[in-house]
HTML snippet that shows the backbone in 3Dmol.js (N, CA, C, O; Angstrom):
<script src="https://3Dmol.org/build/3Dmol-min.js"></script>
<div id="view" style="width:600px;height:400px;position:relative"></div>
<script>
const pdb = `
ATOM      1  N   MET A   1     -99.207  15.260 -78.892  1.00  0.00           N
ATOM      2  CA  MET A   1     -98.832  16.001 -77.699  1.00  0.00           C
ATOM      3  C   MET A   1     -99.974  16.960 -77.319  1.00  0.00           C
ATOM      4  O   MET A   1    -100.377  17.792 -78.132  1.00  0.00           O
ATOM      5  N   PRO A   2    -100.485  16.847 -76.113  1.00  0.00           N
ATOM      6  CA  PRO A   2    -101.603  17.728 -75.728  1.00  0.00           C
ATOM      7  C   PRO A   2    -101.143  19.172 -75.595  1.00  0.00           C
ATOM      8  O   PRO A   2    -100.011  19.454 -75.200  1.00  0.00           O
ATOM      9  N   ARG A   3    -102.041  20.066 -75.931  1.00  0.00           N
ATOM     10  CA  ARG A   3    -101.687  21.475 -75.808  1.00  0.00           C
ATOM     11  C   ARG A   3    -101.744  21.907 -74.346  1.00  0.00           C
ATOM     12  O   ARG A   3    -102.469  21.332 -73.534  1.00  0.00           O
ATOM     13  N   ARG A   4    -100.976  22.910 -74.043  1.00  0.00           N
ATOM     14  CA  ARG A   4    -100.959  23.435 -72.674  1.00  0.00           C
ATOM     15  C   ARG A   4    -101.983  24.552 -72.572  1.00  0.00           C
ATOM     16  O   ARG A   4    -101.959  25.503 -73.352  1.00  0.00           O
ATOM     17  N   ILE A   5    -102.870  24.431 -71.618  1.00  0.00           N
ATOM     18  CA  ILE A   5    -103.899  25.443 -71.397  1.00  0.00           C
ATOM     19  C   ILE A   5    -103.347  26.460 -70.393  1.00  0.00           C
ATOM     20  O   ILE A   5    -103.118  26.135 -69.227  1.00  0.00           O
ATOM     21  N   THR A   6    -103.141  27.674 -70.856  1.00  0.00           N
ATOM     22  CA  THR A   6    -102.547  28.705 -70.002  1.00  0.00           C
ATOM     23  C   THR A   6    -103.634  29.420 -69.202  1.00  0.00           C
ATOM     24  O   THR A   6    -104.806  29.396 -69.578  1.00  0.00           O
ATOM     25  N   PRO A   7    -103.245  30.046 -68.113  1.00  0.00           N
ATOM     26  CA  PRO A   7    -104.210  30.861 -67.356  1.00  0.00           C
ATOM     27  C   PRO A   7    -104.848  31.956 -68.215  1.00  0.00           C
ATOM     28  O   PRO A   7    -106.022  32.282 -68.041  1.00  0.00           O
ATOM     29  N   GLU A   8    -104.076  32.514 -69.133  1.00  0.00           N
ATOM     30  CA  GLU A   8    -104.613  33.552 -70.020  1.00  0.00           C
ATOM     31  C   GLU A   8    -105.704  32.985 -70.911  1.00  0.00           C
ATOM     32  O   GLU A   8    -106.720  33.642 -71.135  1.00  0.00           O
ATOM     33  N   PHE A   9    -105.510  31.778 -71.422  1.00  0.00           N
ATOM     34  CA  PHE A   9    -106.518  31.134 -72.275  1.00  0.00           C
ATOM     35  C   PHE A   9    -107.794  30.886 -71.480  1.00  0.00           C
ATOM     36  O   PHE A   9    -108.896  31.114 -71.979  1.00  0.00           O
ATOM     37  N   LYS A  10    -107.642  30.419 -70.240  1.00  0.00           N
ATOM     38  CA  LYS A  10    -108.810  30.187 -69.385  1.00  0.00           C
ATOM     39  C   LYS A  10    -109.560  31.473 -69.133  1.00  0.00           C
ATOM     40  O   LYS A  10    -110.790  31.492 -69.178  1.00  0.00           O
ATOM     41  N   ARG A  11    -108.823  32.573 -68.864  1.00  0.00           N
ATOM     42  CA  ARG A  11    -109.475  33.867 -68.637  1.00  0.00           C
ATOM     43  C   ARG A  11    -110.238  34.316 -69.869  1.00  0.00           C
ATOM     44  O   ARG A  11    -111.336  34.861 -69.760  1.00  0.00           O
ATOM     45  N   GLU A  12    -109.666  34.089 -71.036  1.00  0.00           N
ATOM     46  CA  GLU A  12    -110.337  34.460 -72.270  1.00  0.00           C
ATOM     47  C   GLU A  12    -111.648  33.671 -72.437  1.00  0.00           C
ATOM     48  O   GLU A  12    -112.661  34.231 -72.856  1.00  0.00           O
ATOM     49  N   CYS A  13    -111.623  32.399 -72.113  1.00  0.00           N
ATOM     50  CA  CYS A  13    -112.835  31.571 -72.178  1.00  0.00           C
ATOM     51  C   CYS A  13    -113.887  32.067 -71.202  1.00  0.00           C
ATOM     52  O   CYS A  13    -115.054  32.211 -71.567  1.00  0.00           O
ATOM     53  N   VAL A  14    -113.489  32.327 -69.974  1.00  0.00           N
ATOM     54  CA  VAL A  14    -114.422  32.813 -68.949  1.00  0.00           C
ATOM     55  C   VAL A  14    -114.997  34.167 -69.367  1.00  0.00           C
ATOM     56  O   VAL A  14    -116.182  34.427 -69.163  1.00  0.00           O
ATOM     57  N   ASN A  15    -114.167  35.024 -69.948  1.00  0.00           N
ATOM     58  CA  ASN A  15    -114.609  36.340 -70.401  1.00  0.00           C
ATOM     59  C   ASN A  15    -115.753  36.231 -71.416  1.00  0.00           C
ATOM     60  O   ASN A  15    -116.682  37.038 -71.395  1.00  0.00           O
ATOM     61  N   LEU A  16    -115.684  35.245 -72.291  1.00  0.00           N
ATOM     62  CA  LEU A  16    -116.749  35.055 -73.283  1.00  0.00           C
ATOM     63  C   LEU A  16    -118.090  34.844 -72.593  1.00  0.00           C
ATOM     64  O   LEU A  16    -119.107  35.398 -73.012  1.00  0.00           O
ATOM     65  N   VAL A  17    -118.087  34.046 -71.540  1.00  0.00           N
ATOM     66  CA  VAL A  17    -119.339  33.716 -70.850  1.00  0.00           C
ATOM     67  C   VAL A  17    -119.800  34.873 -69.973  1.00  0.00           C
ATOM     68  O   VAL A  17    -120.958  35.283 -70.043  1.00  0.00           O
ATOM     69  N   LEU A  18    -118.897  35.402 -69.145  1.00  0.00           N
ATOM     70  CA  LEU A  18    -119.306  36.380 -68.152  1.00  0.00           C
ATOM     71  C   LEU A  18    -119.568  37.776 -68.725  1.00  0.00           C
ATOM     72  O   LEU A  18    -120.469  38.477 -68.265  1.00  0.00           O
ATOM     73  N   PHE A  19    -118.787  38.174 -69.719  1.00  0.00           N
ATOM     74  CA  PHE A  19    -118.849  39.560 -70.166  1.00  0.00           C
ATOM     75  C   PHE A  19    -119.323  39.745 -71.608  1.00  0.00           C
ATOM     76  O   PHE A  19    -119.696  40.851 -71.997  1.00  0.00           O
ATOM     77  N   GLN A  20    -119.310  38.668 -72.406  1.00  0.00           N
ATOM     78  CA  GLN A  20    -119.705  38.815 -73.796  1.00  0.00           C
ATOM     79  C   GLN A  20    -121.002  38.078 -74.118  1.00  0.00           C
ATOM     80  O   GLN A  20    -121.436  38.056 -75.270  1.00  0.00           O
ATOM     81  N   GLY A  21    -121.623  37.473 -73.104  1.00  0.00           N
ATOM     82  CA  GLY A  21    -122.940  36.905 -73.286  1.00  0.00           C
ATOM     83  C   GLY A  21    -123.012  35.564 -73.995  1.00  0.00           C
ATOM     84  O   GLY A  21    -124.089  35.139 -74.413  1.00  0.00           O
ATOM     85  N   TYR A  22    -121.869  34.893 -74.135  1.00  0.00           N
ATOM     86  CA  TYR A  22    -121.881  33.573 -74.757  1.00  0.00           C
ATOM     87  C   TYR A  22    -122.529  32.552 -73.828  1.00  0.00           C
ATOM     88  O   TYR A  22    -122.367  32.622 -72.610  1.00  0.00           O
ATOM     89  N   LYS A  23    -123.254  31.615 -74.399  1.00  0.00           N
ATOM     90  CA  LYS A  23    -123.696  30.443 -73.628  1.00  0.00           C
ATOM     91  C   LYS A  23    -122.474  29.552 -73.433  1.00  0.00           C
ATOM     92  O   LYS A  23    -121.527  29.608 -74.218  1.00  0.00           O
ATOM     93  N   TYR A  24    -122.498  28.737 -72.392  1.00  0.00           N
ATOM     94  CA  TYR A  24    -121.356  27.857 -72.115  1.00  0.00           C
ATOM     95  C   TYR A  24    -120.963  27.039 -73.338  1.00  0.00           C
ATOM     96  O   TYR A  24    -119.786  26.979 -73.693  1.00  0.00           O
ATOM     97  N   GLN A  25    -121.943  26.410 -73.985  1.00  0.00           N
ATOM     98  CA  GLN A  25    -121.637  25.544 -75.127  1.00  0.00           C
ATOM     99  C   GLN A  25    -121.062  26.340 -76.290  1.00  0.00           C
ATOM    100  O   GLN A  25    -120.153  25.872 -76.975  1.00  0.00           O
ATOM    101  N   ASP A  26    -121.586  27.537 -76.515  1.00  0.00           N
ATOM    102  CA  ASP A  26    -121.075  28.371 -77.608  1.00  0.00           C
ATOM    103  C   ASP A  26    -119.624  28.790 -77.353  1.00  0.00           C
ATOM    104  O   ASP A  26    -118.806  28.808 -78.273  1.00  0.00           O
ATOM    105  N   ALA A  27    -119.316  29.122 -76.112  1.00  0.00           N
ATOM    106  CA  ALA A  27    -117.945  29.488 -75.761  1.00  0.00           C
ATOM    107  C   ALA A  27    -117.016  28.288 -75.936  1.00  0.00           C
ATOM    108  O   ALA A  27    -115.907  28.426 -76.451  1.00  0.00           O
ATOM    109  N   ALA A  28    -117.466  27.124 -75.511  1.00  0.00           N
ATOM    110  CA  ALA A  28    -116.658  25.905 -75.646  1.00  0.00           C
ATOM    111  C   ALA A  28    -116.379  25.626 -77.115  1.00  0.00           C
ATOM    112  O   ALA A  28    -115.247  25.322 -77.489  1.00  0.00           O
ATOM    113  N   ASP A  29    -117.403  25.727 -77.944  1.00  0.00           N
ATOM    114  CA  ASP A  29    -117.222  25.489 -79.389  1.00  0.00           C
ATOM    115  C   ASP A  29    -116.269  26.504 -80.001  1.00  0.00           C
ATOM    116  O   ASP A  29    -115.389  26.149 -80.785  1.00  0.00           O
ATOM    117  N   ALA A  30    -116.451  27.773 -79.638  1.00  0.00           N
ATOM    118  CA  ALA A  30    -115.632  28.842 -80.214  1.00  0.00           C
ATOM    119  C   ALA A  30    -114.162  28.687 -79.843  1.00  0.00           C
ATOM    120  O   ALA A  30    -113.284  28.998 -80.648  1.00  0.00           O
ATOM    121  N   MET A  31    -113.887  28.208 -78.630  1.00  0.00           N
ATOM    122  CA  MET A  31    -112.512  28.111 -78.156  1.00  0.00           C
ATOM    123  C   MET A  31    -111.907  26.718 -78.347  1.00  0.00           C
ATOM    124  O   MET A  31    -110.718  26.515 -78.100  1.00  0.00           O
ATOM    125  N   GLY A  32    -112.720  25.768 -78.785  1.00  0.00           N
ATOM    126  CA  GLY A  32    -112.197  24.425 -79.064  1.00  0.00           C
ATOM    127  C   GLY A  32    -111.892  23.615 -77.813  1.00  0.00           C
ATOM    128  O   GLY A  32    -110.958  22.813 -77.804  1.00  0.00           O
ATOM    129  N   VAL A  33    -112.674  23.821 -76.758  1.00  0.00           N
ATOM    130  CA  VAL A  33    -112.498  23.056 -75.525  1.00  0.00           C
ATOM    131  C   VAL A  33    -113.821  22.396 -75.148  1.00  0.00           C
ATOM    132  O   VAL A  33    -114.861  22.684 -75.742  1.00  0.00           O
ATOM    133  N   GLY A  34    -113.772  21.523 -74.172  1.00  0.00           N
ATOM    134  CA  GLY A  34    -114.966  20.822 -73.740  1.00  0.00           C
ATOM    135  C   GLY A  34    -115.874  21.697 -72.879  1.00  0.00           C
ATOM    136  O   GLY A  34    -115.423  22.624 -72.206  1.00  0.00           O
ATOM    137  N   LEU A  35    -117.147  21.379 -72.921  1.00  0.00           N
ATOM    138  CA  LEU A  35    -118.138  22.107 -72.129  1.00  0.00           C
ATOM    139  C   LEU A  35    -117.810  22.057 -70.642  1.00  0.00           C
ATOM    140  O   LEU A  35    -117.912  23.071 -69.950  1.00  0.00           O
ATOM    141  N   SER A  36    -117.420  20.893 -70.148  1.00  0.00           N
ATOM    142  CA  SER A  36    -117.137  20.765 -68.717  1.00  0.00           C
ATOM    143  C   SER A  36    -115.948  21.631 -68.291  1.00  0.00           C
ATOM    144  O   SER A  36    -115.904  22.118 -67.162  1.00  0.00           O
ATOM    145  N   SER A  37    -114.995  21.818 -69.190  1.00  0.00           N
ATOM    146  CA  SER A  37    -113.852  22.688 -68.882  1.00  0.00           C
ATOM    147  C   SER A  37    -114.318  24.131 -68.689  1.00  0.00           C
ATOM    148  O   SER A  37    -113.953  24.786 -67.712  1.00  0.00           O
ATOM    149  N   ILE A  38    -115.118  24.612 -69.619  1.00  0.00           N
ATOM    150  CA  ILE A  38    -115.646  25.978 -69.507  1.00  0.00           C
ATOM    151  C   ILE A  38    -116.431  26.138 -68.221  1.00  0.00           C
ATOM    152  O   ILE A  38    -116.252  27.123 -67.504  1.00  0.00           O
ATOM    153  N   GLN A  39    -117.287  25.197 -67.923  1.00  0.00           N
ATOM    154  CA  GLN A  39    -118.097  25.274 -66.709  1.00  0.00           C
ATOM    155  C   GLN A  39    -117.231  25.321 -65.458  1.00  0.00           C
ATOM    156  O   GLN A  39    -117.513  26.080 -64.531  1.00  0.00           O
ATOM    157  N   ARG A  40    -116.184  24.516 -65.431  1.00  0.00           N
ATOM    158  CA  ARG A  40    -115.282  24.466 -64.287  1.00  0.00           C
ATOM    159  C   ARG A  40    -114.514  25.786 -64.137  1.00  0.00           C
ATOM    160  O   ARG A  40    -114.361  26.287 -63.023  1.00  0.00           O
ATOM    161  N   TRP A  41    -114.035  26.346 -65.241  1.00  0.00           N
ATOM    162  CA  TRP A  41    -113.256  27.572 -65.167  1.00  0.00           C
ATOM    163  C   TRP A  41    -114.120  28.754 -64.752  1.00  0.00           C
ATOM    164  O   TRP A  41    -113.650  29.638 -64.035  1.00  0.00           O
ATOM    165  N   VAL A  42    -115.369  28.787 -65.187  1.00  0.00           N
ATOM    166  CA  VAL A  42    -116.260  29.896 -64.801  1.00  0.00           C
ATOM    167  C   VAL A  42    -116.573  29.828 -63.338  1.00  0.00           C
ATOM    168  O   VAL A  42    -116.627  30.856 -62.662  1.00  0.00           O
ATOM    169  N   SER A  43    -116.785  28.622 -62.829  1.00  0.00           N
ATOM    170  CA  SER A  43    -117.084  28.489 -61.385  1.00  0.00           C
ATOM    171  C   SER A  43    -115.815  28.671 -60.589  1.00  0.00           C
ATOM    172  O   SER A  43    -115.841  28.599 -59.361  1.00  0.00           O
TER     173      SER A  43
END
`;
const viewer = $3Dmol.createViewer("view");
viewer.addModel(pdb, "pdb");
viewer.setStyle({}, {cartoon: {color: "spectrum"}});
viewer.zoomTo();
viewer.render();
</script>
């Protein structure tokens, strides 16, 4: 069963990139999601 990605989870991922200085790939690895997902949520 796929997990449900909540808006709060997406905000947490975006926060890593925009405010904590993570590279996209590092944020994706840390949060266990795909790189393209992180890129889409940040944009």
